[in-house]
C-alpha positions in Angstrom: 8.1 -39.7 -19.7 6.9 -36.8 -21.8 3.7 -36.7 -20.0 5.4 -36.5 -16.7 7.7 -33.7 -17.8 4.4 -31.9 -19.0 2.8 -32.2 -15.8 6.0 -31.0 -14.0 6.3 -28.0 -16.4 2.5 -27.1 -15.7 3.1 -27.3 -11.9 6.2 -25.2 -12.3 4.2 -22.4 -14.2 1.0 -22.7 -12.0 3.2 -22.5 -8.9 5.1 -19.5 -10.2 2.0 -17.6 -11.3 0.4 -18.2 -7.7 3.5 -17.0 -6.1 3.8 -14.0 -8.3 -0.1 -13.2 -7.8 0.4 -13.5 -4.1 3.3 -11.3 -4.1 1.5 -8.5 -6.1 -1.3 -8.9 -3.6 1.0 -7.6 -0.8 1.0 -4.0 -2.3 -0.2 -1.4 0.3 -0.5 1.5 -2.2 -0.4 2.3 -5.9 2.7 4.2 -7.3 2.8 7.8 -6.8 3.2 8.4 -10.6 0.2 6.3 -11.6 -2.3 9.1 -11.6 -0.3 11.2 -14.1 0.0 8.1 -16.3 -3.9 7.7 -16.0 -4.3 11.3 -17.1 -2.0 11.0 -19.9 -4.0 7.7 -21.1 -7.2 9.5 -20.7 -6.1 12.2 -22.9 -5.4 9.6 -25.7 -8.4 7.4 -25.4 -11.1 10.0 -24.3 -9.5 13.1 -25.8 -8.1 11.4 -29.1 -4.5 13.0 -28.8 -1.4 12.6 -26.9 -0.9 15.3 -24.3 2.1 17.5 -25.2 1.3 20.5 -23.0 0.7 20.5 -19.0 -2.5 21.8 -17.7 -2.3 20.7 -14.1 0.3 23.0 -12.7 0.1 26.7 -11.5 4.0 27.0 -12.0 6.1 27.5 -15.0 6.4 24.5 -17.3 7.8 23.4 -20.6 6.6 20.9 -23.2 5.4 17.7 -21.7 7.8 15.3 -22.9 5.9 12.1 -21.9 8.3 9.3 -22.4 5.7 7.0 -20.6 2.6 8.0 -22.6 2.1 4.6 -24.1 2.3 3.0 -20.6 -0.4 5.5 -19.6 -2.6 4.5 -22.3 -2.4 0.8 -21.3 -2.9 1.6 -17.7 -6.1 3.7 -18.4 -7.5 1.4 -20.9 -7.1 -1.6 -18.3 -9.0 0.7 -15.7 -11.5 2.0 -17.9 -12.6 -1.4 -19.5 -11.7 -3.8 -16.7 -11.8 -2.0 -13.5 -9.2 -1.2 -10.9 -8.4 -4.7 -10.0 -7.2 -5.4 -13.5 -4.3 -3.1 -12.6 -3.0 -5.4 -10.0 -3.7 -8.4 -12.3 -1.6 -6.7 -15.1 1.3 -6.3 -12.6 1.2 -9.9 -11.8 0.9 -10.9 -15.5 3.8 -8.7 -16.5 6.0 -10.2 -13.9 4.9 -13.6 -14.8 5.8 -12.9 -18.4 9.2 -11.8 -17.3 9.9 -15.0 -15.6 8.2 -17.2 -18.3 10.5 -15.6 -20.8 13.5 -16.2 -18.7 12.5 -20.0 -18.6 12.6 -19.9 -22.3 16.2 -18.3 -22.2 17.6 -20.9 -20.0 16.2 -23.7 -22.2 18.0 -22.2 -24.9 21.3 -21.6 -23.0 21.5 -24.3 -20.3 21.9 -28.1 -20.4 20.2 -28.2 -16.9 16.4 -28.0 -16.4 15.1 -24.6 -16.4 12.3 -25.3 -14.1 14.1 -24.9 -10.7 11.4 -23.0 -9.0 13.5 -22.2 -6.0 16.0 -20.2 -8.2 12.9 -18.1 -9.4 11.7 -17.8 -5.8 14.9 -16.3 -4.6 15.0 -13.9 -7.6 11.5 -12.8 -6.9 12.4 -12.0 -3.1 15.5 -10.2 -4.2 13.3 -7.6 -6.2 10.4 -7.6 -3.8 11.0 -4.2 -2.5 11.2 -2.8 -5.9 8.3 -4.6 -7.8 5.4 -5.2 -5.4 3.8 -1.7 -6.2 1.0 -1.9 -8.8 1.7 -0.8 -11.4 4.8 1.1 -12.7 5.9 2.0 -16.2 9.4 0.6 -15.8 7.8 -2.9 -15.8 7.5 -2.6 -19.4 11.2 -2.1 -19.8 12.1 -5.1 -17.6 9.9 -7.2 -19.7 11.3 -6.0 -22.9 14.7 -6.0 -21.7 14.2 -10.0 -21.0 12.5 -10.4 -24.6 15.6 -8.8 -26.2 18.0 -11.2 -24.2 15.8 -14.1 -25.6 15.9 -12.7 -29.2 19.6 -12.1 -29.0 20.4 -15.5 -27.7 18.3 -17.1 -30.6 20.4 -15.1 -32.9 23.6 -16.3 -31.4 22.1 -19.9 -32.0 22.0 -18.9 -35.8 18.4 -17.5 -36.1 19.5 -14.2 -37.6 16.0 -13.5 -39.0 14.8 -12.4 -35.7 17.1 -9.3 -35.8 14.5 -7.8 -37.9 12.0 -7.8 -35.0 14.3 -5.7 -32.7 13.7 -2.3 -34.5 10.0 -3.0 -34.4 9.8 -3.8 -30.8 12.0 -0.7 -30.2 9.3 1.6 -31.8 6.9 0.0 -29.3 9.2 0.1 -26.4 10.2 3.8 -27.0 6.6 4.9 -27.0 5.8 3.1 -23.7 8.7 3.8 -21.5 12.0 5.6 -21.8 13.9 2.6 -20.7 14.2 1.8 -24.3 17.8 2.9 -23.9 18.6 -0.3 -21.9 17.5 -2.4 -24.8 19.8 -0.4 -27.1 22.6 -0.7 -24.5 22.0 -4.4 -24.5 22.6 -4.8 -28.2 25.7 -2.8 -28.0 26.8 -5.2 -25.2 26.1 -8.2 -27.5 28.2 -6.6 -30.3 31.0 -6.0 -28.0 30.8 -9.3 -26.5 30.7 -11.1 -29.8 33.4 -9.1 -31.1 35.6 -10.3 -28.1 34.4 -13.8 -28.7 35.7 -13.6 -32.3 32.3 -14.2 -33.7 30.1 -12.4 -36.1 29.2 -8.8 -34.5 28.4 -6.5 -37.4 24.7 -7.6 -37.5 24.3 -6.4 -34.0 25.9 -3.0 -35.0 23.5 -2.7 -38.0 20.4 -3.7 -35.8 21.7 -1.2 -33.3 21.9 1.7 -35.9 18.6 0.9 -37.5 16.9 0.8 -34.0 18.5 4.2 -33.1 17.0 5.7 -36.3 13.3 4.3 -35.1 13.5 6.5 -32.1 12.2 9.4 -34.1 8.9 7.7 -34.5 7.0 9.3 -31.7 4.6 12.2 -31.1 7.4 14.6 -30.8 9.5 13.6 -33.4 13.5 14.1 -33.7 13.5 16.7 -30.9 12.3 13.8 -28.5 15.7 12.2 -28.9 17.6 15.0 -27.3 15.1 15.0 -24.2 15.5 11.2 -24.1 19.3 11.3 -23.7 19.0 14.2 -21.2 16.4 12.2 -19.1 18.6 9.2 -18.9 21.7 10.9 -18.0 20.6 13.6 -15.6 21.2 13.4 -11.9 18.2 13.0 -9.6 19.6 13.7 -6.2 16.3 14.4 -4.6 14.6 11.2 -5.7 15.3 8.3 -3.1 15.0 5.5 -5.5 17.8 6.9 -7.9 20.3 6.7 -5.0 23.0 4.1 -4.8 22.5 0.6 -3.2 25.2 1.6 -0.7 24.2 5.0 0.0 23.5 6.1 3.7 19.6 5.7 3.1 19.9 2.1 1.8 22.7 0.8 3.9 20.4 -1.1 5.9 17.8 -1.6 3.3 17.5 -4.0 0.3 19.0 -6.9 2.5 17.4 -9.6 0.3 18.8 -8.0 -2.9 22.3 -7.5 -1.4 22.4 -11.2 -0.3 21.2 -12.1 -3.9 23.8 -10.1 -5.4 26.6 -11.2 -3.2 25.7 -14.8 -3.7 25.6 -14.4 -7.5 29.0 -12.6 -7.4 30.4 -15.3 -5.3 29.0 -18.3 -7.5 30.6 -16.5 -10.6 34.0 -16.1 -8.8 34.0 -19.7 -7.7 32.9 -20.9 -11.2 35.5 -18.8 -12.9 38.4 -19.9 -10.5 37.5 -23.6 -11.1 37.5 -23.1 -14.9 40.9 -21.3 -14.8 42.3 -23.9 -12.6 41.1 -26.6 -14.8 42.2 -25.1 -18.2 44.5 -22.1 -17.5 43.8 -18.6 -17.7 44.4 -18.2 -21.6 42.4 -21.2 -22.5 39.6 -19.9 -20.0 39.6 -16.6 -21.6 39.2 -18.0 -25.2 36.4 -20.3 -24.1 34.7 -17.6 -21.8 31.5 -16.1 -23.1 32.3 -12.4 -23.1 28.7 -11.6 -23.5 27.8 -13.0 -20.3 30.4 -11.2 -18.3 29.7 -7.7 -20.0 26.0 -8.0 -19.3 26.5 -9.1 -15.8 29.1 -6.3 -14.9 26.8 -3.7 -16.6 23.7 -4.5 -15.0 25.6 -4.9 -11.6 26.9 -1.4 -12.0 23.4 -0.1 -12.7 22.1 -1.9 -9.8 24.8 -0.5 -7.4 24.5 3.0 -8.8 20.7 3.4 -8.7 18.4 1.1 -6.8 15.5 1.6 -9.2 17.6 -0.3 -11.8 18.4 -3.3 -9.8 15.9 -5.7 -11.4 18.0 -5.5 -14.5 20.9 -7.3 -12.7 18.4 -9.8 -11.1 17.2 -10.6 -14.8 20.6 -10.9 -16.0 21.6 -13.1 -13.2 18.9 -15.7 -13.6 19.8 -15.8 -17.3 23.4 -16.0 -17.1 24.3 -17.4 -13.6 21.8 -20.2 -13.5 23.8 -22.8 -15.3 27.1 -22.1 -13.3 25.0 -22.5 -10.0 23.9 -26.0 -11.2 27.4 -26.9 -12.1 28.7 -26.1 -8.7 26.1 -28.1 -7.0 25.5 -31.0 -9.5 27.8 -33.4 -7.6 25.9 -33.0 -4.4 23.3 -35.7 -3.8 20.1 -34.2 -2.6 17.0 -36.4 -1.4 14.4 -37.1 -4.1 11.7 -35.6 -2.1 13.2 -32.2 -2.0 11.0 -30.9 -4.8 7.8 -32.0 -3.0 9.0 -30.0 0.1 10.0 -27.0 -1.9 6.8 -27.0 -4.0 4.8 -27.5 -0.8 6.4 -24.6 0.9 6.1 -22.1 -2.1 2.3 -23.2 -2.8 1.8 -22.9 1.1 3.3 -19.5 1.2 1.2 -18.4 -1.7 -2.1 -19.8 -0.3 -1.5 -18.5 3.0 -1.0 -14.9 1.5 -4.3 -15.3 -0.3 -6.1 -16.3 3.1 -4.5 -13.3 5.1 -4.5 -10.6 2.4 -7.9 -9.5 0.9 -7.8 -9.2 -2.7 -8.9 -5.4 -2.7 -7.9 -2.0 -3.7 -4.9 -0.9 -1.8 -5.9 2.8 -0.6 -2.5 3.6 1.2 -3.7 5.8 4.1 -0.1 5.7 5.4 1.4 6.8 2.2 -1.0 9.4 0.6 -3.0 12.2 2.0 -6.2 10.3 1.1 -8.4 12.1 3.8 -6.8 15.4 3.4 -7.6 15.6 -0.4 -11.1 14.3 0.2 -11.4 17.2 2.9 -10.6 19.7 0.2 -12.9 18.1 -2.4 -15.8 17.8 0.1 -15.4 21.4 1.2 -15.1 22.8 -2.4 -11.8 24.7 -1.4 -10.5 26.1 -4.7 -7.0 27.5 -5.4 -3.4 26.4 -6.1 -2.2 23.5 -3.9 1.5 23.0 -2.5 2.6 19.7 -1.6 5.4 17.4 -1.7 6.1 16.6 -5.5 5.2 12.8 -5.0 1.6 13.5 -4.0 1.1 16.0 -6.9 -0.4 13.7 -9.6 -2.9 12.1 -7.1 -4.0 15.5 -6.1 -4.5 16.5 -9.7 -6.2 13.4 -10.5 -8.7 14.0 -7.5 -9.0 17.8 -7.6 -8.5 19.2 -11.1 -10.1 21.6 -12.2 -10.8 23.2 -9.2 -7.0 23.0 -7.9 -3.8 23.2 -9.6 -0.5 21.9 -8.1 3.0 23.2 -7.6 4.6 20.1 -9.3 4.4 16.3 -9.3 6.6 13.3 -10.2 6.8 14.1 -13.9 9.9 16.0 -12.9 12.1 16.4 -16.1 9.2 15.7 -18.3 7.4 19.0 -17.5 9.2 21.0 -14.8 12.3 23.2 -14.9 15.4 22.1 -13.1 15.1 24.6 -10.1 11.6 23.4 -9.1 12.6 20.5 -6.9 15.5 22.4 -5.1 13.1 25.3 -4.2 10.7 22.7 -2.8 13.3 21.0 -0.7 14.5 24.3 0.5 11.1 24.9 1.8 10.2 21.5 3.4 13.6 21.4 5.3 13.5 25.2 6.2 16.9 26.0 4.5 18.1 29.5 4.7 15.9 30.8 1.8 13.0 28.5 2.4 10.3 31.3 2.1 11.3 32.1 -1.6 8.8 29.5 -2.7 6.0 31.7 -0.8 7.2 34.6 -2.5 7.5 33.3 -6.2 5.1 30.5 -6.3 2.5 31.3 -3.4 -0.1 28.6 -2.9 -3.6 29.0 -1.5 -3.7 25.5 0.2 -0.9 23.4 1.5 -0.9 19.7 2.2 2.1 19.1 4.4 3.6 16.1 6.2 3.8 16.3 10.0 7.5 14.8 9.7 8.9 17.9 8.0 10.3 21.1 9.9 8.0 23.3 7.7 4.8 21.9 9.4 5.6 23.5 12.6 6.4 26.8 11.2 3.3 27.0 9.0 1.2 25.7 12.1 2.3 28.9 14.0 1.9 31.3 11.1 -0.9 34.0 11.4 -1.4 33.7 7.5 -2.4 30.1 7.5 -5.3 28.4 9.0 -4.9 24.6 9.9 -8.1 23.5 8.4 -7.7 19.7 8.8 -5.3 18.0 11.1 -5.0 14.5 9.9 -2.8 11.6 11.4 0.1 12.2 9.1 -0.6 15.3 7.1 -2.3 18.7 7.8 -4.3 20.8 5.4 -3.5 24.7 5.6 -5.7 27.2 3.9 -4.7 30.7 3.3 -6.5 33.2 5.7 -7.7 34.9 2.6 -10.0 32.2 1.5 -10.4 30.4 4.9 -13.9 29.7 6.3 -14.8 28.9 10.1 -16.6 25.6 9.5 -15.6 22.8 7.6 -17.0 19.3 6.8 -14.9 16.5 8.1 -14.2 13.6 5.8 -15.4 10.0 6.4 -13.2 7.4 8.1 -14.9 4.4 6.4 -12.2 2.8 4.5 -14.7 1.2 1.9 -15.7 4.7 0.8 -12.1 5.4 -0.2 -11.6 2.0 -1.9 -14.9 2.5 -3.9 -13.9 6.1 -5.1 -10.3 5.9 -5.2 -10.2 6.1 -9.0 -13.0 8.9 -9.3 -11.8 11.9 -11.1 -13.1 15.1 -12.3 -10.9 15.4 -15.3 -13.0 15.2 -18.5 -11.7 15.2 -22.1 -15.3 15.1 -23.9 
């Protein structure tokens, strides 16, 4: 029997990993901010120090408050020592570790088997639109958030010694990603929940207090805490992934997550109703785990408010709703061969993905101005470059030191608040759109054809359309423009082989 269970668990984890690896291979491009992270990691590994001053921009900047510098070190270390494919493997490994930790949480909390692969499959599909871009810094926050739940659940079982680990993890988490505040919030949720459960809660408050003090252990000291608070409370109206789940942009998007979310809410409503009907509302309230409801409601709020944060709810749901789901279906008799069908389907889906999708570097021609940047490099066109801020760090990575950028996705880490609104004014031809050209004049512009500004600049006598790509155009100021230029190659293998080449050196 034990041997059978061991084989079943092994099959579960192998199937789960293959599914996640296949899922990770579907990415068509790397995250826009990856390049700035690699530069930050390069500064530490090759330069020997954390970068606290910007050197990539031609516009006004402030101290580089890099709340993701540790993630940059990890990314660059993988790239430098293991190659670019390792970044995709790292994404898959971190996602697997999240679900592996979830299975350990369920083993603690649930009387049911924690190895129902279908529940994990639905959870993974729910967050597919968020997590299939290799690789992003917030993956570390999702992983640490899950680890914190595991530790705190162990503490609720009586293992109070594990609370000592939390401040130590907080130091690490704080220097890898600013999402450490989600971990601190989670400790607070457990403190409040256990208070309402009429159980010991002071230990959580003490742990939270000590963890808050450890935030000063970072390259910027106590001043960084003010920035961290600002970064986690600021509005980001110009960044789509920070918009609400039911905003106009997302109303017909994230459908899989919305179905998952509604199903989870309905399961909890039905489960709560049945318990109240059985025990009465007073007895139900006394027995109800307040921690569960506080965590679920808090993460649900985060998911609805900001699409970027919806994986927190998915993680909380699989940890706290799993058993309620089982209780609702436990009296339903299902055929014994259902597991074989489910595993065959998931393994078949994973293997099919491996067959139709090459395990290769996702270049992202439809997402990045790849050829346009290569055109500038090939023709050695020097000067300040204006582009949409999402492309800024890639342009820096590929073209520094010959070219400086207007700004990139480091946003609040480096740039002043007015930089993005001024950029938006320019791209959408708002009334004072040309103030950007007055105050921050570029020498080169890489513009998407989908924006109104493209047509205006195309007709301008001050700019030469030096390279007209499929989705982007390169405009060069007439002051530095030439008559003849070398065209970039169309060979995709060239771009795959040179995607991570950079002129930035720290030695």
